[in-house]
All heavy atoms as an XYZ file, in Angstrom:
840
protein
N      92.026     98.566     77.523
C      92.604     98.183     78.790
C      91.970     99.007     79.908
O      91.604    100.150     79.733
C      94.111     98.425     78.819
C      94.962     97.637     77.886
S      95.564     96.023     78.257
C      95.820     95.686     79.869
N      91.893     98.411     81.067
C      91.333     99.117     82.217
C      92.426     99.902     82.921
O      93.614     99.638     82.773
C      90.693     98.128     83.176
O      91.686     97.318     83.764
N      92.003    100.863     83.712
C      92.937    101.694     84.464
C      93.084    101.220     85.893
O      93.515    101.971     86.756
C      92.472    103.148     84.448
C      92.516    103.746     83.048
O      93.335    103.282     82.237
O      91.746    104.688     82.793
N      92.711     99.977     86.170
C      92.809     99.440     87.515
C      94.252     99.067     87.832
O      94.987     98.587     86.962
C      91.911     98.208     87.668
C      90.414     98.462     87.489
C      89.655     97.147     87.551
C      89.902     99.414     88.542
N      94.692     99.284     89.083
C      96.075     98.949     89.449
C      96.285     97.440     89.545
O      95.347     96.683     89.775
C      96.240     99.601     90.823
C      94.859     99.635     91.381
C      93.943     99.861     90.200
N      97.517     97.018     89.353
C      97.871     95.607     89.527
C      97.859     95.265     91.015
O      97.995     96.133     91.873
C      99.247     95.330     88.937
N      97.696     94.001     91.320
C      97.652     93.537     92.702
C      99.005     93.789     93.381
O     100.046     93.379     92.861
C      97.316     92.049     92.749
S      97.356     91.346     94.402
N      99.036     94.448     94.555
C     100.312     94.683     95.240
C     100.910     93.421     95.840
O     102.100     93.360     96.105
C      99.967     95.694     96.330
C      98.505     95.584     96.528
C      97.918     95.098     95.234
N     100.109     92.374     96.027
C     100.615     91.135     96.630
C     101.258     90.225     95.600
O     102.326     89.663     95.828
C      99.489     90.401     97.347
N     100.596     90.056     94.431
C     101.113     89.102     93.442
C     101.347     89.720     92.068
O     101.730     89.020     91.137
C     100.162     87.913     93.313
S      98.583     88.312     92.526
N     101.099     91.011     91.900
C     101.300     91.755     90.649
C     100.411     91.278     89.512
O     100.745     91.456     88.350
C     102.769     91.705     90.219
O     103.583     92.246     91.225
N      99.302     90.686     89.812
C      98.363     90.224     88.794
C      97.645     91.419     88.165
O      97.174     92.310     88.870
C      97.330     89.286     89.412
O      96.308     88.997     88.479
N      97.526     91.458     86.845
C      96.827     92.571     86.195
C      95.309     92.392     86.178
O      94.588     93.266     85.728
C      97.390     92.538     84.779
C      97.721     91.105     84.539
C      98.185     90.583     85.881
N      94.789     91.270     86.666
C      93.371     90.944     86.574
C      92.582     91.372     87.805
O      91.779     90.617     88.327
C      93.191     89.439     86.341
C      93.938     88.945     85.131
C      95.009     88.084     85.265
C      93.592     89.374     83.861
C      95.707     87.630     84.163
C      94.285     88.934     82.748
C      95.332     88.067     82.905
O      96.027     87.644     81.815
N      92.779     92.586     88.273
C      92.060     93.063     89.444
C      90.702     93.619     89.041
O      90.487     93.967     87.883
C      92.852     94.162     90.169
O      93.112     95.223     89.252
C      94.164     93.628     90.703
N      89.807     93.702     90.008
C      88.497     94.306     89.766
C      88.049     95.062     91.005
O      88.568     94.862     92.100
C      87.464     93.249     89.364
C      87.174     92.204     90.404
C      86.166     92.389     91.342
C      87.903     91.016     90.453
C      85.891     91.423     92.296
C      87.639     90.045     91.395
C      86.618     90.262     92.316
O      86.359     89.307     93.259
N      87.091     95.971     90.797
C      86.575     96.776     91.894
C      85.394     96.076     92.548
O      84.555     95.493     91.869
C      86.104     98.138     91.397
C      87.228     99.072     91.027
C      86.705    100.421     90.594
O      86.295    100.543     89.445
O      86.719    101.341     91.448
N      85.341     96.145     93.866
C      84.221     95.611     94.625
C      83.832     96.675     95.642
O      84.371     96.712     96.756
C      84.605     94.301     95.314
C      83.427     93.640     96.018
O      82.281     93.935     95.646
O      83.671     92.844     96.938
N      82.919     97.546     95.249
C      82.554     98.664     96.112
C      83.678     99.676     96.151
O      84.044    100.243     95.135
N      84.244     99.890     97.334
C      85.335    100.860     97.467
C      86.704    100.191     97.507
O      87.719    100.856     97.673
C      85.147    101.727     98.735
C      85.125    100.856     99.987
C      83.911    102.577     98.628
C      85.169    101.632    101.277
N      86.739     98.875     97.355
C      88.004     98.138     97.408
C      88.304     97.495     96.067
O      87.428     97.286     95.243
C      87.953     97.051     98.477
C      87.958     97.585     99.879
C      88.262     96.503    100.880
O      87.975     95.339    100.657
N      88.865     96.886    101.990
N      89.588     97.154     95.893
C      90.036     96.367     94.751
C      90.244     94.930     95.225
O      90.643     94.701     96.364
C      91.355     96.902     94.186
C      91.235     98.294     93.608
C      91.851     99.371     94.224
C      90.510     98.521     92.440
C      91.754    100.644     93.696
C      90.411     99.794     91.909
C      91.032    100.849     92.532
O      90.929    102.092     92.001
N      90.003     93.965     94.328
C      90.140     92.551     94.674
C      90.959     91.864     93.583
O      90.772     92.125     92.389
C      88.758     91.866     94.803
C      88.919     90.392     95.131
C      87.905     92.557     95.836
N      91.856     90.975     93.987
C      92.635     90.167     93.048
C      92.011     88.773     92.991
O      91.953     88.081     94.012
C      94.089     90.072     93.498
S      95.074     88.991     92.454
N      91.569     88.316     91.811
C      90.961     86.991     91.716
C      91.969     85.851     91.811
O      91.603     84.717     92.081
C      90.289     87.013     90.350
C      91.079     87.982     89.554
C      91.539     89.020     90.531
N      93.247     86.133     91.601
C      94.252     85.076     91.609
C      94.724     84.725     93.018
O      94.868     83.558     93.347
C      95.436     85.466     90.723
C      95.058     85.504     89.257
C      96.239     85.742     88.353
O      97.377     85.881     88.835
O      96.013     85.790     87.133
N      94.973     85.738     93.855
C      95.469     85.443     95.203
C      94.462     85.787     96.296
O      94.665     85.440     97.449
C      96.788     86.165     95.467
S      96.641     87.952     95.639
N      93.357     86.485     95.939
C      92.329     86.819     96.913
C      92.636     88.047     97.754
O      91.903     88.353     98.683
N      93.713     88.771     97.436
C      94.103     89.953     98.210
C      93.106     91.082     97.961
O      92.684     91.312     96.832
C      95.516     90.390     97.807
C      96.030     91.563     98.563
N      96.328     91.513     99.899
C      96.297     92.833     98.178
C      96.765     92.691    100.303
N      96.748     93.513     99.275
N      92.716     91.794     99.013
C      91.821     92.945     98.921
C      92.519     94.165     99.492
O      93.199     94.085    100.504
C      90.529     92.685     99.697
C      89.721     91.529     99.165
C      88.452     91.301     99.958
O      88.147     92.105    100.874
O      87.758     90.324     99.667
N      92.356     95.322     98.835
C      92.977     96.550     99.307
C      92.177     97.747     98.830
O      91.418     97.651     97.864
C      94.436     96.644     98.855
C      94.621     96.924     97.385
C      94.900     98.126     96.808
C      94.546     95.979     96.304
N      95.001     97.997     95.454
C      94.787     96.687     95.114
C      94.293     94.621     96.229
C      94.780     96.080     93.863
C      94.285     94.009     94.984
C      94.534     94.731     93.818
N      92.368     98.874     99.517
C      91.722    100.118     99.100
C      92.627    100.818     98.099
O      93.815    100.504     97.989
C      91.455    101.012    100.303
O      92.671    101.443    100.864
N      92.099    101.764     97.370
C      92.875    102.465     96.352
C      94.050    103.221     96.925
O      95.133    103.236     96.365
N      93.867    103.851     98.090
C      94.955    104.621     98.697
C      96.058    103.703     99.198
O      97.229    104.005     99.105
C      94.436    105.459     99.869
C      93.406    106.489     99.483
C      91.996    105.919     99.404
O      91.686    104.965    100.144
O      91.208    106.413     98.598
N      95.688    102.559     99.740
C      96.663    101.607    100.284
C      97.570    101.071     99.179
O      98.767    100.961     99.337
C      95.930    100.448    100.956
C      96.835     99.377    101.529
C      96.040     98.226    102.103
O      94.958     98.440    102.654
O      96.525     97.090    101.981
N      97.009    100.742     98.024
C      97.798    100.201     96.914
C      98.796    101.206     96.393
O      99.926    100.874     96.068
N      98.395    102.479     96.328
C      99.310    103.513     95.856
C     100.451    103.713     96.840
O     101.607    103.871     96.449
C      98.555    104.824     95.648
N     100.153    103.682     98.134
C     101.193    103.863     99.150
C     102.151    102.684     99.163
O     103.365    102.857     99.285
C     100.568    104.040    100.522
N     101.635    101.459     99.016
C     102.499    100.277     99.020
C     103.412    100.247     97.805
O     104.576     99.894     97.907
C     101.657     99.003     99.061
C     101.055     98.709    100.405
C     100.229     97.443    100.402
O     100.264     96.713     99.391
O      99.549     97.188    101.396
N     102.904    100.625     96.634
C     103.734    100.582     95.438
C     104.829    101.640     95.499
O     105.943    101.418     95.046
C     102.888    100.763     94.178
O     102.294    102.049     94.158
N     104.529    102.804     96.081
C     105.543    103.837     96.238
C     106.603    103.400     97.241
O     107.793    103.589     97.033
C     104.896    105.141     96.693
C     105.871    106.290     96.839
C     105.193    107.556     97.301
O     104.135    107.881     96.755
O     105.738    108.207     98.211
N     106.177    102.780     98.340
C     107.103    102.308     99.368
C     107.965    101.167     98.840
O     109.142    101.067     99.158
C     106.312    101.842    100.589
C     107.168    101.459    101.752
C     106.332    101.051    102.953
O     105.480    101.838    103.371
O     106.544     99.935    103.439
N     107.402    100.308     98.014
C     108.136     99.172     97.472
C     109.217     99.623     96.495
O     110.236     98.954     96.353
C     107.183     98.201     96.792
N     109.019    100.762     95.824
C     109.993    101.213     94.845
C     111.217    101.865     95.492
O     112.214    102.076     94.837
C     109.346    102.189     93.868
O     108.952    103.361     94.545
N     111.135    102.190     96.784
C     112.263    102.790     97.468
C     113.207    101.704     97.962
O     112.776    100.719     98.542
C     111.782    103.612     98.663
C     110.974    104.813     98.280
C     110.522    105.591     99.498
O     110.649    105.127    100.623
N     110.012    106.780     99.267
N     114.502    101.900     97.712
C     115.515    100.947     98.166
C     116.352    101.637     99.230
O     116.843    102.746     99.020
C     116.406    100.488     96.993
C     117.492     99.546     97.479
C     115.563     99.821     95.919
N     116.495    100.965    100.377
C     117.252    101.527    101.488
C     118.444    100.625    101.820
O     118.372     99.418    101.663
C     116.353    101.689    102.708
C     115.211    102.661    102.442
C     114.474    103.008    103.704
N     113.429    103.971    103.454
C     113.605    105.295    103.501
N     114.780    105.784    103.795
N     112.597    106.104    103.253
N     119.522    101.239    102.305
C     120.712    100.475    102.672
C     120.554     99.898    104.071
O     119.489     99.987    104.682
C     121.969    101.338    102.547
C     122.047    102.457    103.579
O     121.108    102.620    104.373
O     123.060    103.167    103.583
N     121.617     99.305    104.613
C     121.570     98.658    105.919
C     121.292     99.652    107.051
O     120.747     99.280    108.082
C     122.887     97.930    106.192
N     121.642    100.918    106.871
C     121.414    101.936    107.890
C     120.088    102.671    107.701
O     119.769    103.564    108.479
C     122.557    102.955    107.886
C     123.865    102.324    108.296
O     123.881    101.348    109.030
N     124.964    102.883    107.823
N     119.341    102.346    106.652
C     118.059    102.981    106.400
C     118.124    104.194    105.498
O     117.123    104.876    105.305
N     119.281    104.478    104.925
C     119.409    105.606    104.003
C     118.824    105.239    102.650
O     119.011    104.128    102.166
C     120.874    106.004    103.829
C     121.496    106.463    105.128
O     120.863    107.130    105.918
N     122.735    106.069    105.352
N     118.156    106.179    102.017
C     117.553    105.963    100.713
C     118.635    105.936     99.637
O     119.482    106.828     99.585
C     116.538    107.071    100.431
C     115.635    106.882     99.244
C     114.769    105.641     99.427
C     114.753    108.101     99.073
N     118.622    104.907     98.784
C     119.593    104.786     97.706
C     118.973    105.232     96.392
O     117.762    105.111     96.190
C     120.068    103.336     97.574
C     120.840    102.765     98.752
C     121.130    101.287     98.527
C     122.139    103.520     98.963
N     119.809    105.720     95.483
C     119.363    106.153     94.165
C     120.371    105.684     93.122
O     121.507    105.311     93.455
C     119.240    107.670     94.127
N     119.953    105.682     91.859
C     120.862    105.319     90.774
C     122.060    106.261     90.771
O     121.924    107.468     90.960
C     120.157    105.408     89.421
C     119.187    104.269     89.189
O     119.289    103.259     89.895
O     118.343    104.385     88.288
N     123.261    105.704     90.575
C     124.471    106.503     90.510
C     125.170    106.712     91.842
O     126.249    107.291     91.883
N     124.581    106.263     92.934
C     125.210    106.406     94.246
C     126.438    105.506     94.372
O     126.598    104.557     93.614
C     124.240    106.026     95.367
C     123.231    107.118     95.686
O     123.433    108.255     95.229
O     122.255    106.816     96.386
N     127.264    105.804     95.353
C     128.385    104.942     95.716
C     128.048    104.291     97.054
O     127.510    104.944     97.944
C     129.666    105.745     95.854
O     130.055    106.253     94.602
N     128.361    103.004     97.178
C     128.080    102.276     98.408
C     129.326    101.521     98.853
O     130.242    101.292     98.074
C     126.904    101.283     98.234
C     125.612    102.019     97.955
C     127.180    100.273     97.150
N     129.332    101.122    100.126
C     130.414    100.354    100.700
C     129.847     99.053    101.241
O     128.812     99.048    101.902
C     131.070    101.136    101.856
O     131.495    102.409    101.363
C     132.271    100.395    102.413
N     130.530     97.937    100.970
C     130.086     96.621    101.431
C     130.381     96.506    102.925
O     131.473     96.856    103.377
C     130.802     95.501    100.639
C     130.409     94.136    101.142
C     130.504     95.629     99.157
N     129.409     96.010    103.717
C     129.577     95.952    105.176
C     129.831     94.540    105.689
O     129.946     94.325    106.889
C     128.348     96.537    105.896
C     127.087     95.747    105.580
C     128.179     98.004    105.572
C     125.896     96.110    106.426
N     129.927     93.557    104.794
C     130.128     92.167    105.198
C     130.872     91.444    104.075
O     130.668     91.741    102.915
C     128.755     91.521    105.433
C     128.787     90.077    105.796
C     127.374     89.518    105.943
C     127.444     88.038    106.226
N     126.122     87.428    106.295
N     131.761     90.496    104.442
C     132.401     89.682    103.414
C     131.338     88.891    102.660
O     130.523     88.212    103.278
C     133.399     88.693    104.024
C     134.714     89.345    104.409
O     134.965     90.477    103.958
O     135.490     88.716    105.151
N     131.354     88.990    101.333
C     130.362     88.313    100.506
C     131.046     87.328     99.578
O     131.915     87.711     98.796
C     129.574     89.332     99.675
C     128.833     90.412    100.449
C     128.254     91.437     99.492
C     127.746     89.788    101.295
N     130.684     86.065     99.680
C     131.225     85.056     98.778
C     130.570     85.220     97.409
O     129.374     85.446     97.316
C     130.951     83.654     99.305
C     131.654     83.336    100.588
C     131.328     81.936    101.051
C     131.994     81.635    102.375
N     131.646     80.311    102.880
N     131.378     85.084     96.356
C     130.857     85.174     94.996
C     130.440     83.777     94.574
O     131.268     82.858     94.556
C     131.912     85.761     94.031
C     131.367     85.822     92.622
C     132.352     87.135     94.504
N     129.181     83.614     94.262
C     128.642     82.296     93.918
C     129.319     81.761     92.654
O     129.474     82.464     91.671
C     127.131     82.414     93.681
C     126.444     81.091     93.540
C     124.941     81.279     93.519
C     124.256     79.940     93.486
N     122.800     80.092     93.511
N     129.750     80.515     92.706
C     130.399     79.873     91.567
C     131.856     80.241     91.408
O     132.459     79.988     90.371
N     132.447     80.824     92.423
C     133.835     81.262     92.352
C     134.448     81.167     93.749
O     133.751     81.049     94.752
C     133.892     82.708     91.864
O     135.197     83.206     91.920
N     135.758     81.231     93.804
C     136.427     81.221     95.098
C     136.732     82.642     95.573
O     137.347     82.818     96.617
C     137.725     80.416     95.004
O     138.596     81.029     94.079
N     136.297     83.643     94.824
C     136.555     85.032     95.180
C     135.602     85.502     96.276
O     134.514     84.960     96.462
C     136.397     85.935     93.966
C     137.424     85.662     92.884
C     137.197     86.556     91.687
O     136.071     86.844     91.333
N     138.285     86.980     91.079
N     136.038     86.547     96.990
C     135.241     87.139     98.058
C     135.273     88.652     97.898
O     136.324     89.228     97.644
C     135.803     86.754     99.449
C     135.055     87.459    100.554
C     135.776     85.255     99.638
N     134.116     89.287     98.054
C     134.049     90.746     98.101
C     134.266     91.119     99.558
O     133.465     90.777    100.422
C     132.684     91.267     97.597
C     132.636     92.777     97.680
C     132.409     90.804     96.182
N     135.377     91.793     99.859
C     135.783     92.094    101.233
C     134.992     93.248    101.835
O     134.463     94.097    101.126
C     137.274     92.458    101.269
C     138.195     91.342    100.844
C     138.324     90.351    101.943
C     139.395     89.336    101.584
N     139.551     88.351    102.612
N     134.943     93.273    103.164
C     134.339     94.377    103.899
C     135.062     95.664    103.517
O     136.280     95.684    103.413
C     134.459     94.152    105.422
C     134.010     95.373    106.189
C     133.676     92.949    105.847
N     134.315     96.731    103.306
C     134.924     98.021    102.984
C     135.124     98.259    101.505
O     135.561     99.341    101.118
N     134.812     97.269    100.659
C     134.937     97.456     99.224
C     133.952     98.525     98.785
O     132.766     98.461     99.088
C     134.653     96.148     98.462
O     135.571     95.151     98.894
C     134.782     96.341     96.966
N     134.449     99.515     98.072
C     133.599    100.614     97.610
C     133.124    100.323     96.194
O     133.925     99.985     95.327
C     134.366    101.920     97.658
C     133.504    103.112     97.396
C     134.249    104.387     97.654
N     133.343    105.490     97.410
C     133.362    106.615     98.067
N     134.257    106.795     99.004
N     132.519    107.565     97.791
N     131.839    100.455     95.982
C     131.232    100.212     94.676
C     130.631    101.527     94.203
O     129.807    102.126     94.895
C     130.134     99.128     94.766
C     129.534     98.875     93.413
C     130.701     97.846     95.353
N     131.065    101.984     93.021
C     130.605    103.265     92.492
C     129.542    103.047     91.415
O     129.508    102.013     90.756
C     131.775    104.027     91.875
C     132.879    104.346     92.851
C     134.024    105.032     92.151
C     135.195    105.209     93.090
N     136.365    105.733     92.393
N     128.710    104.039     91.255
C     127.736    104.098     90.168
C     126.806    102.886     90.138
O     126.773    102.143     89.160
C     128.457    104.273     88.829
C     127.533    104.784     87.761
O     126.468    105.310     88.044
N     127.940    104.606     86.525
N     126.052    102.688     91.207
C     125.127    101.554     91.266
C     123.877    101.842     90.437
O     123.572    102.996     90.140
C     124.711    101.231     92.718
C     123.939    102.395     93.345
C     125.914    100.844     93.547
C     123.283    102.052     94.657
N     123.176    100.771     90.071
C     121.900    100.892     89.380
C     120.881    100.065     90.142
O     121.137     98.895     90.444
C     122.020    100.392     87.940
C     120.820    100.778     87.094
C     121.000    100.408     85.661
N     120.661     98.989     85.551
C     121.284     98.111     84.797
N     122.318     98.480     84.087
N     120.897     96.863     84.740
N     119.741    100.648     90.463
C     118.697     99.953     91.210
C     117.800     99.191     90.250
O     117.415     99.708     89.215
C     117.864    100.948     92.019
C     118.657    101.805     93.004
C     117.736    102.786     93.698
C     119.366    100.947     94.014
N     117.503     97.937     90.617
C     116.653     97.080     89.795
C     115.611     96.407     90.682
O     115.732     96.388     91.900
C     117.488     96.000     89.048
C     118.413     96.647     88.029
C     118.284     95.156     90.007
N     114.579     95.846     90.065
C     113.545     95.110     90.779
C     114.052     93.716     91.105
O     114.858     93.149     90.378
C     112.293     94.989     89.914
C     111.635     96.310     89.590
C     110.866     96.867     90.759
O     110.252     96.075     91.493
O     110.886     98.100     90.924
N     113.579     93.137     92.183
C     113.918     91.757     92.515
C     114.557     91.619     93.879
O     114.685     92.574     94.645
N     114.975     90.385     94.171
C     115.573     90.062     95.453
C     116.915     90.778     95.628
O     117.195     91.366     96.660
C     115.745     88.554     95.560
C     116.216     88.119     96.925
O     115.857     88.794     97.916
O     116.927     87.109     97.018
N     117.763     90.704     94.625
C     119.030     91.426     94.617
C     118.750     92.739     93.904
O     118.639     92.771     92.681
C     120.108     90.628     93.897
C     120.512     89.386     94.621
N     119.727     88.263     94.668
C     121.602     89.106     95.352
C     120.339     87.336     95.386
N     121.483     87.820     95.829
N     118.638     93.831     94.657
C     118.116     95.059     94.088
C     119.160     96.080     93.653
O     118.813     97.175     93.245
C     117.113     95.701     95.032
C     117.552     95.686     96.477
O     118.728     95.406     96.732
O     116.715     95.956     97.335
N     120.447     95.724     93.678
C     121.507     96.616     93.208
C     122.293     95.896     92.121
O     122.786     94.795     92.327
C     122.449     97.029     94.356
C     121.676     97.809     95.413
C     123.613     97.845     93.821
C     122.487     98.155     96.638
N     122.407     96.536     90.980
C     123.196     96.019     89.867
C     124.429     96.905     89.773
O     124.319     98.134     89.705
C     122.373     96.098     88.579
C     122.879     95.184     87.496
O     123.728     94.325     87.786
O     122.414     95.324     86.343
N     125.631     96.301     89.809
C     126.844     97.106     89.850
C     128.021     96.347     89.248
O     127.904     95.195     88.864
C     127.168     97.501     91.286
S     127.482     96.082     92.355
N     129.153     97.034     89.224
C     130.400     96.443     88.751
C     131.424     96.619     89.864
O     131.752     97.738     90.256
C     130.857     97.145     87.485
C     131.999     96.502     86.784
C     132.293     97.235     85.489
C     133.244     96.465     84.632
N     133.558     97.213     83.404
N     131.921     95.502     90.403
C     132.894     95.524     91.493
C     134.286     95.402     90.889
O     134.545     94.488     90.095
C     132.629     94.380     92.499
C     133.659     94.397     93.611
C     131.225     94.475     93.055
N     135.179     96.315     91.253
C     136.550     96.279     90.739
C     137.227     94.973     91.112
O     137.187     94.541     92.258
C     137.366     97.452     91.295
C     136.916     98.793     90.723
O     136.291     98.806     89.645
O     137.199     99.828     91.358
N     137.850     94.323     90.141
C     138.566     93.077     90.372
C     137.694     91.838     90.276
O     138.208     90.726     90.221
N     136.399     92.000     90.270
C     135.489     90.852     90.202
C     134.611     90.926     88.969
O     134.421     89.950     88.259
C     134.631     90.756     91.485
C     135.563     90.455     92.658
C     133.565     89.685     91.351
C     134.898     90.416     93.992
N     134.044     92.098     88.693
C     133.204     92.274     87.525
C     131.765     92.584     87.888
O     131.452     92.920     89.027
N     130.866     92.452     86.907
C     129.465     92.784     87.172
C     128.810     91.784     88.110
O     129.061     90.585     88.033
C     128.813     92.734     85.790
C     129.728     91.929     84.948
C     131.094     92.046     85.532
N     127.988     92.293     89.016
C     127.265     91.423     89.938
C     126.067     92.149     90.514
O     125.934     93.355     90.374
C     128.180     90.904     91.042
C     128.735     91.915     91.981
S     129.918     91.246     93.167
C     129.133     89.824     93.792
N     125.203     91.398     91.155
C     124.022     91.942     91.823
C     124.231     91.806     93.325
O     124.745     90.809     93.791
C     122.770     91.192     91.394
C     122.416     91.411     89.936
C     121.146     90.698     89.586
C     120.795     90.923     88.163
N     119.853     92.014     87.988
N     123.827     92.846     94.070
C     123.968     92.865     95.515
C     122.611     93.118     96.169
O     121.731     93.726     95.576
C     124.924     93.970     95.962
C     126.365     93.886     95.492
C     127.096     95.170     95.874
C     127.047     92.694     96.094
N     122.466     92.660     97.393
C     121.295     92.992     98.189
C     121.604     94.274     98.949
O     122.713     94.465     99.449
C     120.971     91.873     99.177
C     120.438     90.629     98.511
C     119.995     89.634     99.551
C     119.411     88.412     98.889
N     118.896     87.444     99.871
N     120.612     95.134     99.054
C     120.826     96.428     99.711
C     121.112     96.299    101.203
O     121.685     97.194    101.802
C     119.617     97.333     99.485
O     118.455     96.734     99.993
N     120.744     95.170    101.807
C     120.981     95.005    103.253
C     122.456     94.746    103.579
O     122.839     94.761    104.730
C     120.115     93.886    103.803
S     120.439     92.273    103.096
N     123.295     94.515    102.567
C     124.717     94.271    102.795
C     125.592     95.444    102.389
O     126.813     95.313    102.302
C     125.180     93.024    102.038
C     124.528     91.765    102.521
C     123.818     90.956    101.655
C     124.616     91.375    103.837
C     123.210     89.793    102.087
C     124.003     90.224    104.293
C     123.300     89.439    103.406
N     125.001     96.609    102.143
C     125.768     97.792    101.766
C     125.314     98.984    102.591
O     124.230     98.996    103.157
C     125.625     98.115    100.260
C     126.146     96.993     99.389
C     124.196     98.461     99.893
N     126.180     99.993    102.654
C     125.806    101.274    103.255
C     126.229    102.369    102.286
O     127.191    102.221    101.520
C     126.438    101.481    104.620
C     127.938    101.647    104.613
C     128.468    101.911    106.003
C     129.976    102.098    105.953
N     130.519    102.389    107.261
N     125.494    103.459    102.313
C     125.753    104.570    101.414
C     127.077    105.222    101.781
O     127.361    105.467    102.947
C     124.621    105.581    101.505
C     124.600    106.592    100.407
C     123.309    107.369    100.436
C     123.222    108.292     99.257
N     121.932    108.975     99.219
N     127.899    105.485    100.775
C     129.220    106.076    101.022
C     129.172    107.588    100.914
O     128.347    108.150    100.313
C     130.215    105.539    100.013
C-alpha cells in the first residue's frame, strides 16, 4: 500500500503525486501536502452553535425544539444531553436523550453545557 493521503474532497484512496501536489483521479481535486493535513485536522473538530470545541463525554444543551423523525415527540429547548459521542457524518453527535432514547444530533443545534 502507498503512504499517500486520501482525497480531502471525496475521500478516494486512489490519489497520486504530480510534482509537489497530490491529485485525485476520481474528482479531479488537487492539493498540496500541507493543505490536506490541515483540512483533515480541521474536519475532525466538531464545534457547537457558539463555536466551542466539543469532545467525547461532554454534556450539551439543545438550543432549538427538534422534531423526532417518525414520531410525534419533540426534544424541547433546554434539554440537557450528557455523555455525547462524536461520530463522522452529517449528524455528528451520537447520544441518548432522556425520555426519547438514542438519537443523532447535529452540532449546530446544541451548545456546550
